[in-house]
C-alpha positions in Angstrom: 130.9 35.3 80.1 128.3 33.7 77.9 129.3 30.4 76.4 131.8 30.7 73.6 132.5 29.1 70.1 136.2 27.7 70.8 138.5 26.4 68.2 141.1 24.4 69.3 144.2 23.5 67.3 145.7 20.2 68.0 144.0 16.8 69.7 147.0 16.0 72.0 146.5 15.7 75.7 146.2 19.3 76.2 144.1 20.1 73.5 141.4 17.6 74.6 141.8 18.1 78.4 140.8 21.9 77.6 138.0 20.5 75.3 136.6 18.4 78.0 136.8 21.1 80.8 134.9 23.6 78.3 132.5 21.4 77.2 131.6 20.5 80.8 131.2 24.3 81.5 128.8 24.5 78.4 131.0 26.0 75.9 130.4 25.0 72.1 134.0 23.4 70.9 135.7 22.0 67.7 139.3 20.2 67.7 141.2 20.7 64.5 143.8 18.0 64.3 146.2 18.2 61.0 146.7 14.3 61.1 144.4 12.5 58.4 143.2 10.1 61.2 144.0 9.7 65.1 146.7 7.1 65.7 147.5 5.7 68.8 151.2 6.2 69.0 153.5 7.2 71.8 154.7 5.5 75.1 154.4 5.5 78.7 154.0 8.8 80.5 153.7 9.9 84.1 151.0 11.9 85.8 151.9 13.3 88.9 149.2 14.3 91.6 149.1 18.0 90.5 147.7 17.0 87.2 145.8 13.8 88.4 143.9 16.1 90.5 142.4 17.8 87.2 141.6 14.5 85.6 139.7 13.3 88.7 137.7 16.8 88.6 136.9 15.8 85.0 135.6 12.5 86.1 138.1 10.4 84.3 139.5 8.1 87.5 137.0 5.4 86.9 138.1 5.0 83.2 141.7 5.6 83.9 141.6 3.0 86.7 140.9 0.3 83.7 143.9 1.3 81.8 146.4 3.0 84.4 149.2 1.6 86.7 149.7 3.1 90.2 153.2 2.4 91.4 154.0 2.3 94.9 157.3 3.3 95.0 159.9 5.3 92.2 163.4 3.8 92.6 166.7 5.4 91.2 169.2 2.4 90.5 172.8 2.1 89.7 172.7 1.6 85.9 175.2 -1.2 86.0 174.5 -3.2 89.2 170.8 -2.1 89.7 171.3 -1.6 93.3 168.9 1.1 94.7 170.3 4.6 95.2 167.2 6.3 96.3 163.5 5.5 96.7 160.5 7.7 96.6 157.2 6.2 98.4 154.2 6.9 96.3 151.6 5.3 98.2 151.1 8.2 100.6 150.8 10.8 98.0 146.9 10.7 97.5 146.8 11.8 101.4 149.7 13.9 100.9 148.7 16.0 97.8 145.1 15.0 96.8 145.9 12.6 94.2 147.7 9.5 93.3 150.7 8.9 91.2 149.8 7.2 87.8 151.6 6.0 84.9 149.6 5.2 81.7 150.3 4.6 78.2 149.6 8.1 76.1 147.4 6.3 73.7 145.0 5.1 76.6 144.8 8.5 78.3 144.2 9.6 74.8 141.3 7.5 74.1 139.9 8.2 77.8 139.9 11.9 77.1 138.5 11.6 73.6 135.9 9.5 74.4 134.6 11.7 77.4 134.7 14.7 75.0 132.5 12.7 72.2 129.8 11.8 74.7 129.1 15.3 75.3 129.9 16.6 71.5 129.9 13.4 69.2 131.4 16.1 66.3 134.2 17.6 68.4 137.0 16.4 66.2 137.5 17.3 62.8 140.9 15.7 61.2 142.9 16.5 58.2 142.9 20.2 58.9 146.2 21.8 59.0 145.9 25.6 60.2 148.0 27.8 58.2 146.8 31.3 59.2 144.4 33.1 61.3 142.7 36.8 61.4 141.3 38.2 64.3 138.3 40.3 63.2 136.1 42.7 65.0 133.8 40.0 66.4 135.2 36.6 65.1 138.5 35.0 64.3 138.7 33.6 60.9 141.0 30.3 60.6 142.5 29.1 57.3 143.5 25.4 56.8 145.8 24.1 54.2 143.1 22.5 52.3 141.6 25.7 51.4 138.9 26.0 53.9 137.8 28.4 56.7 136.2 28.3 60.0 135.0 31.4 62.4 135.1 31.2 66.4 135.2 33.6 69.3 138.7 32.3 70.6 141.3 30.2 69.2 143.8 28.0 71.7 146.7 26.7 70.1 147.6 23.5 71.3 149.6 22.2 68.4 152.8 21.2 70.3 156.3 21.9 70.2 156.4 23.1 66.8 153.3 25.0 67.0 152.2 26.7 64.2 149.7 28.8 66.3 152.9 30.0 67.9 154.6 30.9 64.8 151.4 32.9 63.5 151.4 35.1 66.8 155.1 35.4 67.5 157.1 34.3 64.5 159.8 31.6 64.5 161.2 30.8 67.8 164.6 29.1 67.4 165.1 25.8 68.9 168.6 24.5 70.4 169.5 21.1 70.0 170.6 20.0 73.8 172.8 17.1 72.4 170.8 14.5 74.2 168.8 11.6 72.0 165.9 9.7 73.7 165.1 6.3 72.8 161.7 4.9 73.9 159.7 1.5 73.2 157.2 -0.7 74.6 157.0 -4.7 75.0 154.6 -7.1 76.1 155.2 -8.1 79.9 154.9 -11.6 78.9 157.3 -11.3 76.6 160.0 -10.6 79.1 162.2 -12.8 81.6 160.6 -12.7 85.2 163.6 -10.9 86.6 162.9 -7.9 84.1 159.0 -7.6 85.0 159.6 -4.7 87.7 156.1 -3.5 88.8 157.2 -0.1 90.2 158.8 2.5 88.5 162.4 2.8 88.1 165.4 4.8 86.7 168.8 3.2 85.9 171.6 5.6 85.8 175.2 5.9 84.6 177.1 9.0 83.6 175.5 10.6 80.6 173.0 7.8 80.2 169.6 7.1 81.9 167.0 4.3 81.4 163.5 4.7 82.7 161.2 1.6 82.7 157.7 1.4 84.3 154.4 -0.8 83.2 151.5 0.6 81.7 148.4 -0.8 79.9 147.1 -2.2 83.3 150.6 -3.7 83.8 150.7 -5.9 80.5 153.1 -3.7 78.7 156.5 -2.5 79.6 157.6 0.9 78.5 161.2 1.9 78.6 163.2 5.1 77.4 166.6 5.7 77.6 168.4 9.5 77.3 172.1 9.8 76.3 174.1 12.8 75.7 176.9 13.9 73.4 175.1 12.3 70.6 175.3 13.8 67.1 172.1 13.0 65.9 169.6 15.8 65.9 166.2 15.5 64.4 163.4 16.8 66.1 160.5 14.0 65.6 158.7 12.1 67.6 158.1 9.3 65.1 161.7 8.7 63.7 162.4 5.1 63.7 165.3 3.4 65.6 166.5 -0.4 66.1 166.7 -2.3 69.6 170.5 -3.1 68.4 171.0 0.7 68.3 169.5 1.3 71.4 171.7 -1.8 73.1 174.5 -0.3 71.3 174.0 3.3 73.1 173.1 1.8 76.5 176.1 -0.7 76.9 176.9 -1.5 79.9 173.9 -0.9 81.9 172.5 -4.2 84.1 171.3 -7.2 82.2 168.0 -6.8 83.7 166.9 -3.6 82.0 168.8 -4.3 78.8 166.8 -7.3 78.8 163.7 -5.3 78.1 165.7 -3.3 75.3 166.2 -6.6 73.6 162.9 -7.8 73.6 161.5 -4.3 72.2 160.0 -5.3 68.7 161.2 -3.5 65.9 158.1 -1.6 64.9 157.7 -0.5 68.3 161.2 1.3 69.0 161.9 4.9 68.3 164.2 7.8 68.8 163.9 11.6 69.2 166.3 14.5 69.5 165.9 17.1 72.5 165.5 20.3 71.4 165.1 23.4 74.0 163.3 26.6 73.4 163.4 29.9 75.6 160.1 30.8 77.4 157.9 33.4 75.9 157.4 36.5 77.2 153.2 36.1 76.7 151.3 33.0 75.4 148.6 35.2 73.9 147.5 38.0 71.8 144.0 39.4 71.4 142.0 36.2 71.5 144.2 33.6 70.5 146.2 31.7 73.2 148.5 28.8 73.5 148.8 26.2 76.2 150.7 22.8 76.8 154.1 22.7 74.6 152.9 25.2 72.3 153.3 27.8 75.0 156.5 26.0 77.3 158.0 23.0 75.2 159.3 21.2 78.1 162.1 18.8 78.0 161.3 15.3 79.7 163.7 15.2 82.8 161.1 16.1 85.4 158.4 14.2 83.7 155.8 17.1 83.9 155.2 17.8 80.4 151.6 16.4 80.1 151.0 17.3 83.6 151.6 21.1 82.6 149.2 20.7 79.6 146.5 19.2 81.9 146.8 22.2 84.5 147.0 24.7 81.4 143.7 23.2 80.1 141.8 23.2 83.3 142.6 26.9 84.4 142.1 28.0 80.5 138.8 26.5 80.6 137.9 27.8 84.0 138.9 31.3 82.7 136.9 31.3 79.7 133.9 30.5 82.2 134.6 33.3 84.4 132.4 36.4 84.7 135.0 38.6 82.8 133.2 40.8 80.1 136.1 40.2 77.4 137.6 36.8 76.0 141.0 39.1 75.9 140.7 39.4 79.5 139.8 36.0 80.1 143.0 35.1 78.3 145.0 37.5 80.2 144.0 36.0 83.4 144.9 32.5 82.5 148.2 33.5 81.2 149.0 35.6 84.5 148.0 32.5 86.6 149.6 29.9 84.1 153.0 31.3 83.0 155.1 31.8 86.3 154.6 28.0 87.3 155.0 26.5 84.0 158.3 28.7 83.3 159.4 27.4 86.6 158.9 24.0 85.7 160.2 24.5 82.1 163.7 26.0 83.6 163.6 22.9 86.1 163.5 20.5 83.4 166.4 22.6 81.8 168.6 22.5 85.0 167.8 18.8 85.4 169.1 18.0 81.7 172.2 19.8 82.5 173.1 17.3 85.4 172.7 14.4 83.3 176.1 15.3 81.7 178.7 14.3 84.2 176.2 12.5 86.6 177.2 9.4 88.5 175.7 7.4 91.2 178.0 8.6 93.6 176.5 12.1 93.4 173.1 11.0 93.7 174.1 9.1 96.9 175.9 12.4 98.1 173.3 14.9 97.2 171.2 16.3 100.1 167.6 17.0 100.0 167.9 20.7 99.5 169.8 19.9 96.4 166.8 18.5 94.5 166.0 20.4 91.3 162.7 20.9 92.5 161.0 19.5 95.8 157.8 17.4 95.5 155.5 20.4 97.3 156.7 22.4 94.4 155.6 20.0 91.7 152.7 18.2 93.3 151.2 20.5 95.7 149.8 22.5 92.9 146.1 22.7 93.6 143.3 23.3 90.8 140.8 25.0 92.9 143.3 27.6 94.5 144.3 28.3 90.8 140.8 28.7 89.5 139.8 30.6 92.6 142.6 33.0 91.7 140.8 34.4 88.8 137.8 36.0 91.1 140.9 38.3 92.4 142.2 39.0 89.1 142.7 42.7 88.4 142.3 42.9 84.4 143.5 46.7 84.3 146.3 46.2 86.3 
C-alpha cells in the first residue's frame, strides 16, 4: 500500500501514538485537536509491559526514562490500617514480558509523544479544529470543522475519546450509563508531604465501596493520588470538573492517616473529580475509510489501569495495517479491527467486572481470593506482543 494522507481526530495518547507510528512508516499525517491549544492536564497513569513494548519500539524509552517512575512493587493495602494484603513484584516484568512497568504523568507522556512526532513533521498538529461531519467520497474523505473549513484525506482515524464525535457520525449516539462510581484525582509535590507518606512504590488502599491509588510520577518529584467511591449521586461525565481536597477527605473518611495526608496537601487548583460512565462494546469500529481507536472505539473503566495501554496497542497495529501490502485502505482497516477488537473488548469487559467487585469489597475478600479468581491474569494483560499482532496482518484473509 502506498503512503497515505492520514487525518487523525484527537491529539491524545492514542492519536499521537498512531501518528508517530505512521510517520515512522512514511505516511503523511495531520492531527486535528478541538482544544484551542494543547494544555498539559491529567494525572498519573500506568503503562504496563504490553504497551511499553510499543513505546520502546517507537524509540521513546530514553525520553521516558527522564520523566517516568519505574515501581518495583505494587501493594494492595488495608485502607484503614495500611497493612499489606498482597504484593506484586514488578522488578522481573521486563525479563518476563519484554518491557518494564512504568508510571508516568499523562502530560509527560503526551509531551514525549508530541515532540517525537514534531521531529518528523513540524506542522503535524492543528489546534482549534472541532470536527463536525465527514463525507467519504469516491477517492478522498472530506472533513468539515466547526469553523467552516474543510480538509481532505485518504483515511480518517477517530481518536477523540469516550464522547467521540467520529463515533457518533459513523454509528449514531451510543448511550452511556452512569456506574454510580465517582473518581477524585490530584497531584502534590513530594516535598510537601510528611516523610511517612512519601511512598515510592505503587499502592492501592481499599475499604468497602472505596479505594485510593497513589504512586509517584515526574521522576519521583510529584505524588499522584486518585480515589474511587461507589454509590455516589453526582454524575457529570467530565475529566475537568473541579473538586476540593476537603470534599475528597469527606468521601474517604476512615482511611489511614498516611494516605489521607496526601489528600490534605493537594493544592485546590490540582483537585478534580469525574463520574465513571460505561458504554457497551461496539460491533465494529470502522466504516469505509474511517476507523476508531482508543476510548472512541472501546471506552474503558479505569479498574484495570489499561485505558492508555489499549490505545497505544491500537495505534501500533493500525499504523502497521495501513503500511501492509493490502491494496485497499478499507481492507487494511478491516484487518486492524479484526486483530484488535477481541482483545480490547476482553479488557473492556474485564474492567467492568472489576468495577462490580468494588461494591461490597472488603480486605478479607482479597486475602481469601485464590489466583484463579483474578479478573485477568498478568499473562492475559501483559503478555501481548506487538510483533505477533502485526505479523498476523500477513495472514489476514480479506474476503473472508
